[in-house]
SEKOL-778523 format. One record per residue (C-alpha): x, y, z; residue in one letter. Coordinates in pm, whole numbers, plus 50000, padded with zeros to 5 digits. Example, Ala and Ser with C-alpha at 12.3 -4.5 7.8 and 13.67 -1.06 7.14 Angstrom:
<nodes>
512304955050780a
513674989450714s
</nodes>
This chain:
<nodes>
034281233145908m
035951199045900q
032981182346074s
030541199445839w
032371188245527a
032771153045658k
029131149145757r
027901163745431g
029851138645226l
028691110445445q
025071120745401t
025491122845022a
026881087745004l
024141073345223v
021221089645041t
022721081444701g
022471044044761g
025811037744601l
025941000644680l
023300974444634m
024200958644967l
023680990045172g
025731020645246t
027841032645528g
030351059545590i
033701057345750a
036661080045773s
040001063545786a
043651068845723d
044671034045632e
047261016945419h
045700996245143v
047570965745033n
048000972844663p
047820936144568d
044990923944790t
043140895444613p
039480902144546a
036850886544768s
033780869744614p
031830901644673l
033920932744719d
032450966844638a
033720999644768n
033461036944710v
036391057244836t
036641095244845v
040081108744935p
039811145845017l
042231174645004e
040881209545079i
043401237145134d
044261274045083n
040881287244973n
039641322345053a
036481343545033v
036511381545019g
033761399645213t
033011436045283p
034631431045622l
037761414245492g
039171381645365q
038091348545516a
040571320045477d
038581287945470l
039641258245679p
041201228345508g
040731191145534y
042801161145430k
041471126245476g
039321098845327e
035661090545325v
034711054745234s
031991028345243t
034361001945373k
032891003145724a
029840985145587v
031130966045287t
034280951445444k
032500929445707p
030220915145437v
033170909245209s
035120891845484d
032180869345568a
031740858545208l
035470853645176d
035340829245468s
032290811945324a
034180805345006s
036450781845208s
034080761445433p
036690735945530g
038650761445723s
036240766046013g
033710748046235t
030860771346314d
028240787146104g
028480804645775i
031440824645884g
033670794045913g
032070768745688g
029500741545740l
028890727946099p
030710695246187s
028860662546217l
029050644046554p
031680616846574t
029410591546753t
025880579946689g
026110588546331a
024610555546216v
022310529846385p
024010505346615a
023430474046404p
025370489646125l
028150504646334a
030560476346271a
031920476045921k
032200438645908d
028550434246001s
027560458945733a
029410440045467r
027720407045565q
024180420345517v
023170413745158s
021610444144993g
022070465845297g
023430500945334l
027050508445265t
029090535845428e
028620570245277g
030680601645319g
030720639345282f
033400660845124t
033190697945190t
033630721844894t
036540745044870d
034310773344747d
030570773944784i
030450803544539l
032320782744280k
034860809644203g
032340835544090n
033290870744187k
031640904844193v
034170932244250v
033710969644227g
036010997844322d
035111034044265v
037601060044380v
036771097244373v
039721118144490p
038651154244540i
041181182344544q
039961217744617i
042891241144658v
044101276644587d
040771292744500n
039811328944572a
036351344444545i
035601380844621g
032001390644699v
031811428244743i
035201425044912g
038601412944795d
040331379244829a
043841370544722e
045571336744742v
049221329644695e
049171295444528g
050901266744700g
052181232644591t
049641204744631h
049951167844550d
047221141844589q
047921105544506t
045701074944529w
046771040544414s
044951007744449h
045570976044251n
043470944844298q
043920916144053d
041130890944012i
042120854643966e
039620826443957t
038600796043754t
035530776943643g
037370749443460e
035470716343424d
032580730943619s
029320748343554s
028220783243642l
031640788943788a
034600812243760g
032570841143625n
033660876643701v
031790909543719v
034190938043774s
034160976043789l
037210998043820d
036481035143809w
038991062743866a
037151095843895l
039421123244029p
037971158144068v
040311187944072q
039151223544144i
042161246044175a
043611280144095g
040311296944016n
039551333844081g
036131349944097g
034851385244156g
031241394644224l
029471427744282a
032551449044314g
034611421244466g
038011408444356t
039281372944354g
042921368044269r
045171337144254v
048861342344200v
051071312844106g
050831278144254g
050351242644134s
048101212844196a
048731176844101s
046551145744116q
047351109644037s
044641083244066t
045131046343998t
042421020144039e
043650989543851t
043560952143837g
044000924443582n
041390897343538i
042270860643485t
039770832343475t
039110799843289d
035960782843164g
037560754142975e
035480722242966g
032620739043152s
029130752143112a
028490789443150l
031810794543322s
034860816443287g
032880845843155n
033900881843226v
031970914443237v
034290943543309a
033850980943317g
037061000943331q
036541038443346f
039081066543377a
037261099943383t
039161128443548p
037271161143599v
039361192443602q
038281228543667v
041401249743705t
042941283443623g
039661300843545n
038741337143611a
035121348843620a
033631382143723s
030181397843729w
028771432343804i
031881453743826i
033971425043952g
037601416043904n
038931380743864a
042441368843801n
044311335843780s
047911340743692s
050681315243640g
048791285643783y
049681249943680e
047371220043721a
047821183343642e
045611153143685t
045711117543556d
043511087143601a
044261050643534t
041801022043566s
041460985143495g
043930961443335g
043970933143085w
041450904443062v
042290868042994e
039990837642989t
039360805242801d
036220787742683g
037670758042494d
035520726442498d
032810745142681s
029260756342637a
028730793742691l
032140796542847g
035020820742817g
032970849542680n
034070885342752v
032240918242767g
034670946242848a
034100983742827v
037161005942868p
036331043142870i
038911070542899a
037341105142917l
038891136243070p
036361164043130v
038071197843143k
037101234143202v
040401252143226n
042121285443169d
038971304843078n
038101341343144a
034591355743156a
033551391443239a
030091407543242a
028551440843333w
031611462443360g
033861434943492s
037431423943427l
038751388343403a
042261375743327n
043621340243306s
047191330243232n
047461293943333s
048231259043206s
046721224643261s
046911188143162s
044541158943210a
045421123343110d
043371091543121a
044081054543062t
041481027043069a
042660991043041g
046110976542992d
047850951242768t
049930919742802t
051650898742532p
049080877042356g
048420861742013w
051600862741805s
053160882142090n
050970912342015v
050240933742323p
046620924942392s
043820938742603y
041430909142580v
042380872842512q
039970843942500t
039310812142307s
036340790442213g
037830761042024e
035630730041997d
032900747842188s
029370760542160a
028850798442183v
032070802842371a
035170824542348g
033250854042209n
034250889842287a
032210921942285i
034580950442357v
033440986242284p
036391009342346q
036361047042358t
038951074042416a
037421108542432d
038061143542561v
035491169642660a
037291202842684n
036391239542712v
039661257842752g
041351290842683g
038081308842616v
037711346342674a
034161359842676a
032891394242769s
029531411242785w
030061448042852i
033411439243000g
037021429142937l
038211393042929a
041711380742852n
043461347042845t
047141341742783g
047981378542744t
050761374743000e
052681343242921g
050061323642728g
047901293642816t
048281256842736s
046171225542766q
047071189442693s
045621154542720s
046851119442648t
044031094142639v
044191056342582d
041461030142601a
041620992542551g
043770975242295g
044080944342078f
041410917042105v
042010880542013s
040090847842020s
039870814041848e
036770795841732g
038120765441545e
035850735541549g
033120754541731s
029520764641681a
029080801841739g
032480805141901g
035390829241872g
033380858341735n
034510894141805i
032600926841815v
034950954941911d
033880989741801p
036541015541879a
035771052641896v
038251080641958a
036481114141968a
038011143642149p
035421171542149v
036891205642220e
036081242742224v
039341260842286t
041101293942232c
037911313542155i
037451351242194a
033961365642189g
032521398842295t
029331418842298y
030011455442373i
033411449242516g
036771433442451s
037931397342453a
041441385842379n
043121351742357v
046871351242313a
049351322742270s
046801295542333c
048201260542279e
046401227342280n
047831192142244t
045811159842230v
046771123642172d
043761100142181a
043841063142099n
040981038242123a
041491001042076g
043740983641829d
043180955041588g
041640920641633s
042260884841530h
040340852341552t
039830819441366t
036780800441245g
038240769841071d
036150737941067d
033340756141242s
029840770241202t
029050807041257l
032390811841426a
035430834241400g
033530863941259n
034490900241326i
032140930241329v
033290964741427n
033511001441354t
036741020541394q
035881057441417a
038501084141466a
036671117041504l
037951151641589a
035091176641622p
036241210341752e
036161248041731v
039321267041817f
041141299141740g
037991319041662v
037331355941732a
033921372241705g
032661406241811s
029541427541814h
030171463641903i
033551454642040g
036921439341968q
037991403041979a
041351386941900t
042391350541914a
045751334141859e
045961296241874a
047991265841779s
047221228841807e
048771194641759t
046361165241761k
046621127941695t
043491106341699v
043581068741632t
040871042141648a
041241005041578g
043610988141339n
043940956441131y
041350928341158d
042130892541057g
040400858741064t
040100825440878t
037190803440775g
038700772340615n
036350742640574d
033630761340763s
030100774440724s
029230810640792g
032580816440956s
035620838540918g
033670868240783n
034550904640848i
032330935340849v
034020968240934q
033421005440897v
036651024640950p
036181062240959a
038421092640990a
036461124941024v
038321156241128p
035451181241153a
036421215741271e
036331253441251v
039441273541331f
041211305841249g
037991325041180v
037621362141252g
034291379741221g
032491410741337s
029191428841326f
029861465241400i
033211457441554g
036481440341487q
037401403641503g
040871390241428t
041891353741454a
044951333641364s
045471296341411a
047751268641299e
047201231441328e
048861198041267t
046391169441285k
046601131941218v
043341112241227v
043351074941152s
040591048841172g
041131011741109g
043900994440919g
042440970440664g
041310934540690g
042230899440585n
040250867440580t
041200834340419a
039120803940332d
039470771440145d
036440749240087n
034100770640296g
030420778740262f
029390815040314l
032730820340479s
035640844540460s
033650872340300n
034630908040373l
032530939540360g
034030973040444t
033281009740387v
036301030440490p
035491067540498v
038001095840517s
036031128240533l
037861159640643p
035181186440688v
036921218740772q
036421256240768a
039381277940854f
041231309940779g
038031329040704i
037441366040751g
033981380940753g
032521414640847a
029301434240833f
030001470840905i
033311463341066g
036541444341026q
037021406841023g
040361389940964h
041061352740965g
044371335440910a
045041298340938a
047581272440835d
046251236840835g
048181204240798d
045771174840804t
046361137740752t
043231116640743s
043291079040682n
040611052340699a
041131015140647g
043820998840440g
044370969340206d
041690942240213v
041970905640122h
039530876640099a
039920842039952t
037310815839871g
039260788539689d
037050758539636g
034310775139840g
030690783839783a
029580819339852g
032960825940003s
035890849539960g
033770877739820n
034580914439871l
032150943539902v
034280974339912y
033261011039919g
036141034040016p
035401071340028v
038011098740045s
036471133140006l
037931163740177p
035331191540192v
037121223340288q
036211260240292a
039241280440386h
041311311640346n
038771334840191f
037091367440287a
033681383640250a
032541418140360v
029541440840342l
030601475040455g
034041471240604g
037421454840562i
038151417840573t
040821392640483s
041221354840481g
044741341640439k
046761310340495g
047771276240368t
046301241640351n
048071208340323l
045721178440329t
046451141640271d
043311120240273s
043141083040195s
040571055640230a
041211018740183g
043871004039958g
044240974639722d
041520948039715a
042450911739654t
040170881339632a
040280845939497n
037430824139373g
039370797439190e
037390764939162e
034650781139364g
030970788439321a
029840824139383l
033300830039519a
036040855739490g
033830882739342n
034560919439402i
031990947239410v
033710980539457q
032531016539456t
035481038639542p
034861075939563v
037981097139563g
037781134439515g
037911168539675a
035711199039723v
037931229039793p
036371263439835v
039231287339886t
041011319639804g
037971341439730h
037631378539786g
034021390539798i
033391427339867a
030291448739883g
031021484839974a
034241473640133g
037611456940086i
038071419240079a
041281399940024e
041541362239986g
044991346839979d
045281309039977s
047851282739892v
046241248539902s
047551213839823d
045151184339855v
045871147639792l
042871124239800s
043011086839730e
040231061139753a
040811024139700g
043461009939472g
043940980539241d
041390952439243a
042610917239165t
040850883639172t
040450851638973t
037600828338884g
039480801538693d
037520769138683e
034820785838887g
031130792238855a
030010828538891v
033360835839047s
036150860739011g
033950887838862n
034610924538924i
031830950338924i
032920985838985g
031891021938957a
034921043039037q
033851078839098a
036141108939086l
034251140439195p
036531170839191i
034651203139254v
037081231939301p
035631266539353v
038721287539404t
040261321939376h
037381342539243d
037131379839303a
033681395739321v
033191432639391a
030271456739393a
031221492239489a
034251477339659g
037681462139614l
038091424339589a
041341405939549d
041891368239511a
045331353339484e
047281321839554g
047441286539422a
045261255639434n
046501220339368t
044331189239378v
045601154339307d
042801128739332a
042691091639264l
039711068139264s
040271030939229g
042981016639009g
043680987738777d
041240958638772v
042410923838679e
040820889538684t
040630857138492s
037870832638404g
039760804838228l
037690773038212d
035020790338418g
031350797138376s
030110832738412l
033430840138573s
036300864138530g
034100891538385n
034630928638434i
032000955838441l
033920987338526d
032681022938479i
035161048738602p
033511083038603a
035301116038653a
033391148338711v
035181181638732d
032961212538730p
035621238438803e
035111275338886v
038411293338912f
040131326538871g
037121347038766n
037041384738811a
033551399238841i
032871435538922a
029871458438909a
028731493139008a
032141508839042g
033811478339192g
037321466439123v
038121429139120s
041431412539051e
042571376439046t
046111363739028e
046281326539092a
047171292638953t
045181260638955s
046441225638886m
043931197138890i
045081161438833t
042631132838851g
042661095838776q
039511074838775a
040221037838749g
043031023838541g
043700994738312d
041190966538285s
042500931438216i
040830897538208t
041420863838046d
038920838537928g
037730820437619s
034420838937609g
032570806237633e
029960802937903a
030040840737945l
033500841838095s
036390865738046g
034380895137912f
035710930137968n
033240959037978f
035370988938072h
033941023037985h
035521053738143p
033521086038144l
034941120838186v
032971152938234f
035111184038265v
033161216538282i
035551244938354p
034251280138403v
037581297338445n
039381330038409e
036471351838306l
036471389538321e
032981403438373i
033001440938435p
029691459338458i
030391496238498l
033471485038684a
036971470838644i
037661433438635a
041211421038587d
041971383938556e
045591372038567n
045221335238645s
046301302638490e
044761268138510d
045841233338411n
043471203938434t
044421168138354e
042081138838398v
043011103238310n
046261115538155d
044431138737917e
044671176437938e
041521197337934y
041711234237853t
039311259737985r
036041263337802a
036141299437693f
039631305737559t
037971324737275d
034531339637263s
031951313437177v
030471319336830g
033341338736671s
033801330336305e
036791330736073m
036721358735814p
035421346435480i
038701352935304d
040971338335577a
042701304935591l
041491280135856p
043521275136173a
044811242036296l
042741226936580p
043851231636940f
046951212037012g
047491200336648a
051121198336545p
052481218036251a
052261201935908v
055611185135847p
057871197935571s
058761176835269l
062401170835188n
063431185434858g
060401208034818a
061171242834703g
059741273034875t
056451283934731l
055821320634676p
053551338334918t
050211353434822t
049951387734983p
047111396834752a
044731373734939i
044021391035269g
042471380135593g
044691350335671a
044791341436041r
048151345636199a
047871312136373d
046821293536055g
049181274335825p
051011296535574q
051141288635205v
054921289235214a
054981258935440t
052561237135242l
053841210235005p
053711218834638v
051411190234544q
047881195234685v
045461166534631a
041761171234664g
041081207034771l
037701196834904t
038241211435249a
038331247235112l
034801259835082k
033171292934986q
036371308634849l
034451334934655t
036961362734708a
039651350334463v
041031380834272p
039771383633919a
043081395733772t
046651384833812l
049291407433962p
050921428033693k
054431434433818s
057571414433761e
055961384733587l
058421364533378p
058181368733002e
057081338432805l
058941335632473p
057031329632151g
053391325532239t
051511342531964p
048231326532058g
048251342832401l
046941377632458p
049461401832596g
049961408732965l
051031443933042p
054341450733211a
055501414433214l
059271411533231p
061091390132983k
061971354633068t
065011337832916p
064231311632663g
063301278532814l
065021248632664p
062861228732433g
063531194332557d
061101166032512a
057931167332710a
057871151933058r
056581116533052a
054631122033371d
052771152633238a
049031146133207p
047241150432882k
045011180532921l
042081191032708a
042131220932479q
042061253732672l
039671280332551p
041031313232433a
042071336932709l
041071373332702p
043491396432530a
046481407332729l
047881438332565n
051531443432518g
052801408032574l
056041403232387p
056511371432190t
058831343432278a
059921319132018g
060021281732010k
056951276832224l
054021257932076p
051281280231948v
048481256832052q
047941255332430l
046531224032589p
043001225232709t
041961217733066a
038491205233034g
036501236932981a
038551257533218l
036601289233305p
038081323333253t
039941340833529a
037341367533559g
034551343133633n
035961314933846l
033441292234020p
033281289334393v
034341253034389q
037741248634227l
038251216934026p
040681191634157a
044091191933998a
045931161434103g
049281146634021n
050731176733837l
054481177633802p
056361204433983t
059521223933928a
061881240434171g
063231275434170a
060341290233984l
060341327633936p
057911347834141t
055701376834056a
054571391634383g
053891356434510a
051991337834234l
053581312034002p
052841315033632v
054011281233497q
051131264933314l
051051228133223p
051031220032848t
050591189532630t
052931177332373g
056341193332400t
056081209632742l
059311228032816p
061071217833128v
063801232133341v
066981212133325n
068551197033636n
065431201533844t
064751170534051p
061271156834068a
059521169234378m
057641145634608p
053941147734645t
051931145534966a
048351141535071q
047461170735297v
044791162335557p
041621181835580a
041881212635800l
039601214536104a
038341242536327n
036701262836055v
034051281936249d
032171292735937s
028981273236000s
026571268836293p
027371231736302l
031091237336356s
030411263336625m
028131238936809f
030641210836774q
033401232036919r
031311243337217f
030221207837300i
033811196237262g
035051220737524t
032421208737771l
032891171537720t
036581170137638g
035851155037295k
037421169536978k
035331173836659f
036851177936314h
035041194636026t
035811178735689m
</nodes>
């Protein structure tokens, strides 16, 4: 078996053509010097092997397979070639052939005899002089091509039963490979020298602890552990200073472990089991890169590609056709590509180079990626039973790092010191999933932990240069995954999962472009996108139950800074940071079955940071184009059913941010320091619903979302031309659709709480003093909030109930400030915020059913509160004889000091309880123009307990009027108006006389009789008042007179007040329309 395995691997390497120089196979147990310097051409593929403790079950019994431990390598062929080239690189060290250098010249007869004597040669005028030959130290001029690929293979503790049974008691296995080979060379003051092409690839393969059963066979692994550690590293140092096409580096550094462990798979009445197995593998490759291209042409450039990517298939169970599979194992796979050393400003750096005073030198292209490909903790059955983690749980973990900080310098260069370093961190995972078709699948206590980091920041300079010191990159932190999901069809599936994940890509970018052209610019696209589905339970004629909890931090980029004085098309910055959590979790769904989902999510998503650009005294410099987007789109914790029972419960805590403050400067510049910004900060939560058709659905959600995009924008264009302007459209889309209950022939329940706090942009400030077309602001913050919340809708015998709260707070933009004389179109401020709030909230819509709404909402946008649209039924009108109500939110009419209490008027019915009462109005009423259509004034006065007026023979008698004590006959009030002669009143029978009153009553300008009052009452302004008047059921009876009007002694004069017109009188179609439009737009209309 050993010979077969060995020969097979040898054949594979030969036929694969793994090296361009030829292939060969050798088996060796040798000690590798970990610090062997690289030869000019050194390429190797090494395969360390460990095969042990594997078994196959047959009908005749168990076959224990032979093991092997050793190494297969190409060094038998590549080493002689490498040694020969190594010798050729030092020709002065030998005397024969290419292996030892150039052949020696003979010591005699080298020149013709007449010229052999030096003296004779000097005496010949114009003749030949003595020449010479100096051998080179390195005929390859320090150029190196180095490649090391190591593929450790570990195959241990596996059991497969085919018709028969196989059982393996797991052992303890440890495989370690370590090789470090630094590369040091130089091409300084040379040409086509000191260049390096390097490949370090660590590719361990681990297959351990797996059990398989086929056709009635059983494969079982009990306990055991396997460990792998693979290191293939080396730092690269070279130099191309003062050279041409020298000191350049192309490096590939890959760490890609492959792990297949702890799985159980069975087919056709098979049985597979992997219990208590532990597997670990880690791979490390490459190192840091350092070179220099100062004073060179095409020197010191770097192209480095670090890739860290574990590929994992662990802890899964699959059963089909009456089979059984169980896995209860754990695993970890780590990968590191590249390394760091202290660099610029003592920052740990992956790549360092420089291209000062050069041409197209010191540039760096460094794509960096840290990823994970993982399928783990999955239980799947097809007419079978599959379980993972049911006895002790399962766990998977990975720590992945790639690359690091990149720095260069391009001062005084043409096309030097530029950096392109896209960083991508994207672990892609499918974990902790239970799925079945006519069977059962269960995942219990499944844990997953990931920490992935790609790259870091970057820094360069482009001062006094042309097309130098620019930075272009994308910094993408992505987290696509599906975990903690259970689905069934004619079966039962359960999943229980938890996860902790941190994903980071890139960081801060900085450069300068002083006194330059086309230099020091930055273009970046930071992104944080956690996209996932978890905690979802669903079934179709079955039952699916899932629960999951997660803590996730995803961060891309860290802002940017570029500075310029006196530059042309320099130090501009364009960035679009995007934070976009797209998540679905805690969802239950069923069709003729049961589906239950529960999930608790805690997500932090951040993209970018503060940005800064200056263009003082520059032209086309220091401008900012800035478009941060923070928009969580989340559907979570709700349930929907058609014929069955379902629930969706849990919590959500999300903190999303994109960008930060933006600062620019265009002072004394032309087309400088301008800011164009389009922040979008909002949220789209869909949560807490219960939707039932012929079933029961319960949605229970508590959600808290914070979303921020951008920040304050500040610049200046003083003494500039077309500088320091700010153009912005700050968008605030908030679209909550939460906690609605919808039922048709079923029961639907929606409860919980939803909180959204969103911010888009901030204050904008600039100045255009002594500038031309500078310091202007065009800013249009726009907030849109179409909200659907807390509605109960039921039909056809359904019952729906909501009990929830909603709090929406939004801020679009802020204050807008500029300064300028207005001359030459400078210092203008066009700031126009727009708000559209369209709430459709808290409705009860029963149709042959029961709908019960018990919810409460509060929406505030730009510090203004917006109530729900349909507090009252649209179109309801005030009764014709009722008093108008104060508008929503209007304060009570203030009282007047010293005013006596007016009598009430119970005879006038229909007053609204929430309207102002007569008793609280001031006595003096000026201009009763707001009261319209008061046609229901009683024609007769109340008859009981009226005070008796003494001595008025000209008045007809009023029946049953009580006597009033004689009023003193003092002189008439000076402030009493002169009224016209009143017409005779109709006879009032039985009025007793009261002496000393004037017989002739003053007239009031053709005052109509009480029985025929007009609809429009005449104004009666500036009448005197008196306190402590007697009442008669609520109406005063004191009438003004001319001449000697009696007064009440010791009654202070009462103040008068102008009462404002009363709004909200829904007695006309216009007012109804105004009110409806007002609730939609947030504007308030007043009817005069």
